C-alpha positions in Angstrom: -32.1 -4.0 2.0 -31.7 -0.6 1.4 -32.0 0.8 -1.6 -29.2 3.5 -2.3 -29.2 6.5 -4.7 -25.9 6.7 -5.7 -25.5 10.3 -5.9 -26.4 12.5 -3.2 -25.4 16.0 -3.2 -24.1 15.8 -6.4 -21.4 13.1 -5.9 -21.5 9.6 -6.1 -21.5 7.7 -2.7 -20.0 4.2 -3.9 -18.2 3.9 -0.5 -21.6 3.9 1.1 -22.3 0.8 -0.5 -19.4 -1.1 0.8 -20.1 0.6 4.5 -23.6 -0.9 4.1 -22.8 -3.9 2.5 -20.6 -5.1 5.5 -23.1 -4.3 8.0 -25.1 -7.0 7.0 -27.6 -5.1 4.4 -28.4 -6.2 1.2 -28.2 -2.9 -1.2 -30.0 -2.3 -4.3 -28.1 0.6 -5.8 -31.1 3.0 -7.8 -29.0 5.5 -10.1 -28.9 7.6 -12.5 -25.6 6.4 -13.6 -25.3 3.0 -15.4 -22.0 3.4 -16.7 -20.2 0.1 -17.2 -17.6 1.3 -14.5 -19.9 2.4 -11.6 -22.0 -0.8 -11.9 -19.0 -3.1 -11.7 -17.7 -0.8 -8.7 -21.1 -0.8 -7.0 -21.0 -4.4 -7.7 -17.3 -5.1 -6.2 -18.5 -2.9 -3.3 -20.9 -5.2 -2.2 -24.3 -4.1 -4.2 -26.7 -6.9 -4.7 -28.6 -5.7 -7.4 -28.1 -2.4 -9.6 -31.2 -0.5 -11.4 -31.2 3.0 -13.3 -33.6 5.0 -12.9 -34.3 4.6 -16.8 -35.3 1.0 -15.4 -37.1 1.7 -12.2 -40.8 1.4 -13.8 -39.9 -2.0 -15.3 -37.9 -3.7 -13.1 -38.1 -2.3 -9.7 -40.5 -4.6 -8.0 -39.2 -7.8 -9.4 -35.6 -6.5 -8.4 -36.5 -5.9 -5.0 -38.1 -9.0 -4.5 -35.4 -11.3 -6.2 -33.0 -9.4 -3.9 -34.9 -9.9 -0.6 -35.0 -13.7 -2.2 -31.7 -14.3 -2.8 -32.6 -14.6 -6.8 -30.3 -13.1 -9.4 -32.4 -10.7 -11.2 -30.1 -9.0 -13.8 -31.6 -5.7 -15.3 -29.8 -4.4 -18.8 -27.0 -2.2 -16.6 -26.6 -5.0 -14.4 -25.7 -7.1 -17.3 -23.7 -4.7 -18.6 -21.6 -4.2 -15.3 -21.4 -8.0 -15.3 -18.6 -10.1 -17.0 -17.8 -13.9 -16.3 -16.5 -13.0 -13.2 -18.8 -12.7 -9.9 -16.1 -9.8 -8.6 -16.8 -10.8 -5.0 -16.0 -8.2 -2.1 -13.0 -8.8 0.1 -15.4 -9.3 2.9 -17.1 -12.1 0.7 -13.4 -13.7 -0.1 -12.2 -13.8 3.5 -15.7 -15.1 4.7 -15.1 -17.9 2.3 -12.1 -18.8 2.7 -12.5 -19.1 6.2 -15.8 -20.9 6.0 -14.1 -23.2 3.1 -11.4 -24.1 6.1 -14.0 -26.0 7.8 -15.2 -23.1 10.0 -19.3 -23.3 10.7 -20.8 -19.8 10.3 -20.4 -18.9 14.1 -16.8 -19.3 14.0 -16.5 -17.4 10.6 -18.3 -14.3 12.7 -16.0 -14.8 15.3 -13.1 -14.8 13.5 -14.3 -11.5 11.3 -14.3 -8.1 13.0 -16.4 -5.3 11.8 -15.0 -2.5 9.6 -16.2 0.1 11.8 -12.7 -0.4 13.8 -14.3 -1.3 17.3 -12.7 -4.8 17.0 -15.8 -6.1 17.7 -16.9 -9.5 16.0 -19.6 -9.7 13.2 -22.7 -11.6 13.4 -23.5 -15.4 11.9 -26.2 -13.5 9.9 -23.5 -11.7 8.2 -21.6 -14.6 7.6 -24.4 -16.2 6.0 -25.0 -13.2 3.9 -21.5 -12.9 2.5 -22.1 -16.6 1.3 -25.4 -16.3 -0.1 -24.3 -13.1 -2.0 -21.3 -15.0 -3.1 -23.1 -17.8 -4.8 -25.8 -15.1 -6.2 -22.8 -13.2 -7.7 -21.7 -16.5 -9.5 -25.5 -17.1 -10.7 -25.8 -13.9 -12.3 -22.4 -14.8 -14.1 -24.0 -17.4 -15.4 -21.9 -19.8 -13.4 -24.1 -22.0 -10.5 -23.4 -22.9 -7.5 -25.6 -25.6 -6.0 -23.1 -26.6 -3.0 -20.2 -25.2 -0.6 -18.0 -27.8 -2.9 -18.9 -26.2 -5.9 -18.5 -22.8 -4.6 -14.8 -23.7 -3.4 -14.0 -25.3 -6.8 -15.1 -22.0 -8.6 -13.1 -19.8 -6.3 -9.9 -22.0 -6.8 -11.0 -21.8 -10.7 -11.2 -18.1 -10.2 -7.9 -18.0 -8.3 -10.0 -16.3 -5.6 -8.5 -18.8 -3.3 -5.6 -21.4 -3.3 -5.8 -25.0 -2.4 -3.4 -24.7 0.1 -5.1 -22.1 1.9 -8.0 -24.4 2.7 -6.5 -26.7 4.9 -5.2 -24.0 7.7 -7.5 -24.1 9.8 -7.3 -26.5 12.8 -10.3 -27.1 15.7 -8.8 -26.3 19.0 -11.0 -29.1 20.1 -8.7 -31.0 17.6 -5.8 -30.7 19.9 
């Protein structure tokens, strides 16, 4: 888990949220900036939680424990930045689509590459984190998903995945 201050040397570093998230880290943003646009962008970039410095004394420990145990915990700033839309990142959507196509997490990991340009596959643990983050984001948006199929239904309902995209994967073992 990474606790990231969004303002380093006087400038916002929202891109660091995506880089850390893509590397498989659970990112908790800790910032003086609590406006809905900044919070939404941090969540879209893969942050698991957002904590303003004004909320730190009251919510810091609970937020960190919740993120560490994949439970939702909503502070005022996070509530202000969230809509009913879970705002899944592109990597979360990609992992879900491959997983919904019938691949296990190891196969999804082999298909997805790191964003550093190395061409290396991500790990199975990173895939699991993407899927777990999607579940947590749906829970935070008040739209619980208890199973793979419930998650698929939500993703289709939200237009993140089209039903015809789900049937695309065929295992080489079936050929």
